[in-house]
C-alpha beads as a LAMMPS data file, in Angstrom:
LAMMPS data file: protein, C-alpha beads

176 atoms
175 bonds

1 atom types
1 bond types

-500.0 500.0 xlo xhi
-500.0 500.0 ylo yhi
-500.0 500.0 zlo zhi

Masses

1 110.0

Atoms # bond

1 1 1 -428.851 432.863 424.109
2 1 1 -431.821 432.703 426.462
3 1 1 -432.165 429.629 428.664
4 1 1 -435.179 428.396 430.581
5 1 1 -435.942 425.559 432.968
6 1 1 -438.619 422.991 432.212
7 1 1 -439.983 419.782 433.766
8 1 1 -439.814 416.730 431.490
9 1 1 -442.983 414.623 431.267
10 1 1 -441.213 411.669 429.571
11 1 1 -437.751 410.449 428.653
12 1 1 -436.077 412.663 426.057
13 1 1 -432.879 411.104 424.658
14 1 1 -429.839 413.255 425.284
15 1 1 -431.730 415.581 427.610
16 1 1 -433.144 413.765 430.610
17 1 1 -435.671 411.387 432.073
18 1 1 -439.217 411.773 433.280
19 1 1 -439.630 414.303 436.153
20 1 1 -436.199 415.871 435.602
21 1 1 -435.855 419.638 435.725
22 1 1 -433.514 420.632 432.894
23 1 1 -432.228 423.841 431.375
24 1 1 -432.776 424.239 427.646
25 1 1 -432.875 427.094 425.168
26 1 1 -436.134 428.990 425.113
27 1 1 -436.815 428.214 421.447
28 1 1 -436.324 424.475 421.969
29 1 1 -438.761 424.493 424.876
30 1 1 -441.320 426.793 423.261
31 1 1 -441.236 425.290 419.746
32 1 1 -440.737 421.581 420.386
33 1 1 -440.860 420.233 423.922
34 1 1 -443.930 422.032 425.296
35 1 1 -446.150 421.833 422.154
36 1 1 -445.475 418.105 421.690
37 1 1 -446.349 417.411 425.326
38 1 1 -442.879 416.285 426.360
39 1 1 -442.401 419.005 428.963
40 1 1 -444.121 421.509 431.285
41 1 1 -443.114 425.058 432.007
42 1 1 -442.038 425.643 435.591
43 1 1 -444.966 427.147 437.437
44 1 1 -446.157 426.650 441.029
45 1 1 -448.941 424.325 439.816
46 1 1 -446.530 422.279 437.684
47 1 1 -444.067 421.997 440.573
48 1 1 -446.863 420.263 442.512
49 1 1 -447.250 417.830 439.576
50 1 1 -443.545 417.085 439.859
51 1 1 -444.106 414.841 442.902
52 1 1 -446.702 412.857 440.951
53 1 1 -444.279 412.480 438.032
54 1 1 -441.489 411.352 440.374
55 1 1 -443.738 408.695 441.924
56 1 1 -444.803 407.507 438.462
57 1 1 -441.156 407.349 437.348
58 1 1 -440.085 405.379 440.449
59 1 1 -442.919 402.887 439.894
60 1 1 -442.012 402.447 436.209
61 1 1 -438.299 402.015 436.932
62 1 1 -439.038 399.473 439.674
63 1 1 -441.242 397.474 437.315
64 1 1 -438.592 397.575 434.566
65 1 1 -435.952 396.361 437.026
66 1 1 -438.132 393.477 438.264
67 1 1 -438.981 392.446 434.694
68 1 1 -435.292 392.503 433.735
69 1 1 -434.305 390.385 436.756
70 1 1 -437.018 387.827 435.984
71 1 1 -435.931 387.703 432.332
72 1 1 -432.303 387.244 433.437
73 1 1 -433.285 384.209 435.536
74 1 1 -435.112 382.746 432.532
75 1 1 -432.077 383.242 430.266
76 1 1 -429.680 381.799 432.863
77 1 1 -431.489 378.437 432.677
78 1 1 -430.947 378.174 428.904
79 1 1 -428.081 376.239 427.315
80 1 1 -427.518 376.596 423.572
81 1 1 -425.483 374.270 421.367
82 1 1 -423.931 375.197 418.043
83 1 1 -422.210 372.943 415.481
84 1 1 -419.481 374.483 413.339
85 1 1 -418.194 372.718 410.250
86 1 1 -414.448 372.217 410.021
87 1 1 -412.010 371.671 407.208
88 1 1 -409.416 368.932 406.879
89 1 1 -406.994 370.893 409.031
90 1 1 -409.551 371.326 411.817
91 1 1 -410.094 375.036 411.189
92 1 1 -413.695 376.179 411.638
93 1 1 -415.742 377.437 408.707
94 1 1 -417.765 380.408 409.863
95 1 1 -418.373 381.510 413.429
96 1 1 -421.072 382.094 416.019
97 1 1 -422.224 385.716 416.085
98 1 1 -424.708 387.690 418.173
99 1 1 -427.250 387.289 415.347
100 1 1 -426.839 383.479 415.467
101 1 1 -427.417 383.498 419.232
102 1 1 -430.471 385.740 418.843
103 1 1 -431.962 383.481 416.145
104 1 1 -431.369 380.291 418.138
105 1 1 -432.893 381.768 421.313
106 1 1 -435.983 382.759 419.336
107 1 1 -436.304 379.478 417.425
108 1 1 -435.680 377.006 420.253
109 1 1 -436.825 378.829 423.395
110 1 1 -439.147 381.598 422.114
111 1 1 -436.994 384.191 423.899
112 1 1 -436.663 387.500 422.067
113 1 1 -433.489 389.473 422.760
114 1 1 -432.113 392.398 420.784
115 1 1 -428.808 391.307 419.248
116 1 1 -427.196 394.588 420.297
117 1 1 -427.676 393.614 423.942
118 1 1 -425.601 390.428 423.465
119 1 1 -422.059 391.298 424.458
120 1 1 -419.541 389.542 422.206
121 1 1 -416.059 390.948 421.754
122 1 1 -415.712 389.081 418.464
123 1 1 -417.433 386.161 416.726
124 1 1 -416.681 382.798 418.347
125 1 1 -414.676 380.304 416.265
126 1 1 -413.339 378.004 418.991
127 1 1 -415.031 374.926 420.370
128 1 1 -415.960 374.567 424.017
129 1 1 -418.302 376.084 426.556
130 1 1 -418.651 379.852 426.750
131 1 1 -420.588 382.234 428.967
132 1 1 -422.055 385.195 427.118
133 1 1 -423.296 388.354 428.856
134 1 1 -426.602 389.888 427.833
135 1 1 -427.236 393.423 429.086
136 1 1 -430.963 393.617 429.900
137 1 1 -431.031 396.760 432.054
138 1 1 -428.364 399.177 433.218
139 1 1 -428.284 397.247 436.537
140 1 1 -429.033 393.715 435.254
141 1 1 -426.841 391.451 433.148
142 1 1 -427.844 387.865 432.317
143 1 1 -425.352 385.088 431.628
144 1 1 -426.137 382.697 428.773
145 1 1 -424.246 379.415 428.484
146 1 1 -423.442 378.198 424.998
147 1 1 -421.525 375.161 423.821
148 1 1 -419.776 375.065 420.482
149 1 1 -418.973 371.681 418.979
150 1 1 -417.219 370.513 415.882
151 1 1 -418.533 367.419 414.115
152 1 1 -416.364 364.301 414.565
153 1 1 -413.791 363.897 411.820
154 1 1 -414.712 361.318 409.187
155 1 1 -412.891 357.984 409.506
156 1 1 -409.624 357.963 407.649
157 1 1 -410.024 356.290 404.254
158 1 1 -407.723 353.380 403.530
159 1 1 -405.069 353.836 400.880
160 1 1 -406.495 353.017 397.458
161 1 1 -405.170 349.773 396.072
162 1 1 -402.987 350.137 393.009
163 1 1 -404.984 349.476 389.888
164 1 1 -403.766 346.895 387.427
165 1 1 -401.634 348.298 384.731
166 1 1 -403.879 349.407 381.958
167 1 1 -402.912 348.489 378.465
168 1 1 -403.402 351.159 375.891
169 1 1 -406.160 350.369 373.446
170 1 1 -405.526 350.220 369.795
171 1 1 -407.749 352.213 367.593
172 1 1 -409.171 350.457 364.666
173 1 1 -409.958 352.554 361.701
174 1 1 -412.597 351.493 359.343
175 1 1 -412.059 351.945 355.674
176 1 1 -414.783 353.947 354.182

Bonds

1 1 1 2
2 1 2 3
3 1 3 4
4 1 4 5
5 1 5 6
6 1 6 7
7 1 7 8
8 1 8 9
9 1 9 10
10 1 10 11
11 1 11 12
12 1 12 13
13 1 13 14
14 1 14 15
15 1 15 16
16 1 16 17
17 1 17 18
18 1 18 19
19 1 19 20
20 1 20 21
21 1 21 22
22 1 22 23
23 1 23 24
24 1 24 25
25 1 25 26
26 1 26 27
27 1 27 28
28 1 28 29
29 1 29 30
30 1 30 31
31 1 31 32
32 1 32 33
33 1 33 34
34 1 34 35
35 1 35 36
36 1 36 37
37 1 37 38
38 1 38 39
39 1 39 40
40 1 40 41
41 1 41 42
42 1 42 43
43 1 43 44
44 1 44 45
45 1 45 46
46 1 46 47
47 1 47 48
48 1 48 49
49 1 49 50
50 1 50 51
51 1 51 52
52 1 52 53
53 1 53 54
54 1 54 55
55 1 55 56
56 1 56 57
57 1 57 58
58 1 58 59
59 1 59 60
60 1 60 61
61 1 61 62
62 1 62 63
63 1 63 64
64 1 64 65
65 1 65 66
66 1 66 67
67 1 67 68
68 1 68 69
69 1 69 70
70 1 70 71
71 1 71 72
72 1 72 73
73 1 73 74
74 1 74 75
75 1 75 76
76 1 76 77
77 1 77 78
78 1 78 79
79 1 79 80
80 1 80 81
81 1 81 82
82 1 82 83
83 1 83 84
84 1 84 85
85 1 85 86
86 1 86 87
87 1 87 88
88 1 88 89
89 1 89 90
90 1 90 91
91 1 91 92
92 1 92 93
93 1 93 94
94 1 94 95
95 1 95 96
96 1 96 97
97 1 97 98
98 1 98 99
99 1 99 100
100 1 100 101
101 1 101 102
102 1 102 103
103 1 103 104
104 1 104 105
105 1 105 106
106 1 106 107
107 1 107 108
108 1 108 109
109 1 109 110
110 1 110 111
111 1 111 112
112 1 112 113
113 1 113 114
114 1 114 115
115 1 115 116
116 1 116 117
117 1 117 118
118 1 118 119
119 1 119 120
120 1 120 121
121 1 121 122
122 1 122 123
123 1 123 124
124 1 124 125
125 1 125 126
126 1 126 127
127 1 127 128
128 1 128 129
129 1 129 130
130 1 130 131
131 1 131 132
132 1 132 133
133 1 133 134
134 1 134 135
135 1 135 136
136 1 136 137
137 1 137 138
138 1 138 139
139 1 139 140
140 1 140 141
141 1 141 142
142 1 142 143
143 1 143 144
144 1 144 145
145 1 145 146
146 1 146 147
147 1 147 148
148 1 148 149
149 1 149 150
150 1 150 151
151 1 151 152
152 1 152 153
153 1 153 154
154 1 154 155
155 1 155 156
156 1 156 157
157 1 157 158
158 1 158 159
159 1 159 160
160 1 160 161
161 1 161 162
162 1 162 163
163 1 163 164
164 1 164 165
165 1 165 166
166 1 166 167
167 1 167 168
168 1 168 169
169 1 169 170
170 1 170 171
171 1 171 172
172 1 172 173
173 1 173 174
174 1 174 175
175 1 175 176
């Protein structure tokens, strides 16, 4: 099992990030990573490129962090309201899920968020105000305020008045 070290040019899931020096099997490096342009072999010339890659990575990560913080401020100013229907006993029909929150953000505020980034332990079935976390970056979490309301119960109907006693009708048969 031969192992070699390579310099990654871009993020490779499960292996490393841009400008990382990682150890991989020779076949993986020679047959996949280097031919597809995802990695460099370690040579003196490529080690000089490493500083350029590190600077590029730091710039990209700083930009991503700033964008996530700005997006978090935008989300923090948003308040969403949901109406859940209830039965006669006051129990809610349905619930508010991450998909519902994603759809409402897109429809009302033109904010696109991946539903997998919305952190809900379980769908919400209770009324009241809630604060929902949205993970935007590994260092940035936005807080979204939502309010869940139930419609007011319909006014109680008065007791129906007793109908007059109905007399049974007599059937009249015709002679034919």
